[in-house]
C-alpha positions as CSV (number, residue, x, y, z in Angstrom):
1,M,0.1,0.0,-0.1
2,Y,1.2,3.4,-0.9
3,S,0.7,5.6,2.1
4,I,0.7,9.3,2.7
5,E,4.0,9.1,4.6
6,M,5.8,7.5,1.2
7,A,4.4,9.9,-0.8
8,Y,5.6,12.9,1.5
9,A,9.2,11.5,1.2
10,R,9.1,10.7,-2.4
11,M,8.0,14.2,-3.1
12,R,10.9,15.6,-0.6
13,E,13.2,13.4,-2.6
14,L,12.7,15.1,-6.0
15,Q,12.5,18.6,-4.2
16,D,15.9,18.1,-3.0
17,L,17.3,16.7,-6.4
18,A,15.7,19.8,-8.1
19,N,17.5,22.1,-5.7
20,R,20.6,20.3,-5.9
21,S,20.4,20.5,-10.1
22,R,19.4,24.3,-9.8
23,A,22.4,24.8,-7.5
24,H,24.8,23.2,-10.1
25,Q,23.5,25.5,-13.1
26,S,25.6,28.2,-14.5
27,P,24.3,31.8,-13.8
28,E,23.8,32.4,-17.5
29,P,20.4,30.6,-17.8
30,R,19.1,32.6,-15.0
31,R,19.8,35.6,-16.8
32,T,18.2,34.6,-19.7
33,A,15.0,33.4,-18.3
34,A,15.2,37.0,-16.4
35,K,15.4,38.7,-19.7
36,I,12.3,36.6,-21.0
37,R,10.4,37.3,-18.2
38,V,11.2,41.1,-18.8
39,A,10.3,41.0,-22.4
40,R,7.0,39.4,-21.6
41,A,5.9,42.0,-19.0
42,K,6.6,44.6,-21.4
43,K,4.2,43.1,-23.9
44,R,1.4,43.6,-21.5
């Protein structure tokens, strides 16, 4: 049986993995994403 505790533990694992992969990225993709966000904001 798949319990809530197991689902929560898996969610935490995935969150930690996502945080680790984000920390290992170079700053360049973040700057590009920020530029895209600014461009979208201006269109509105």
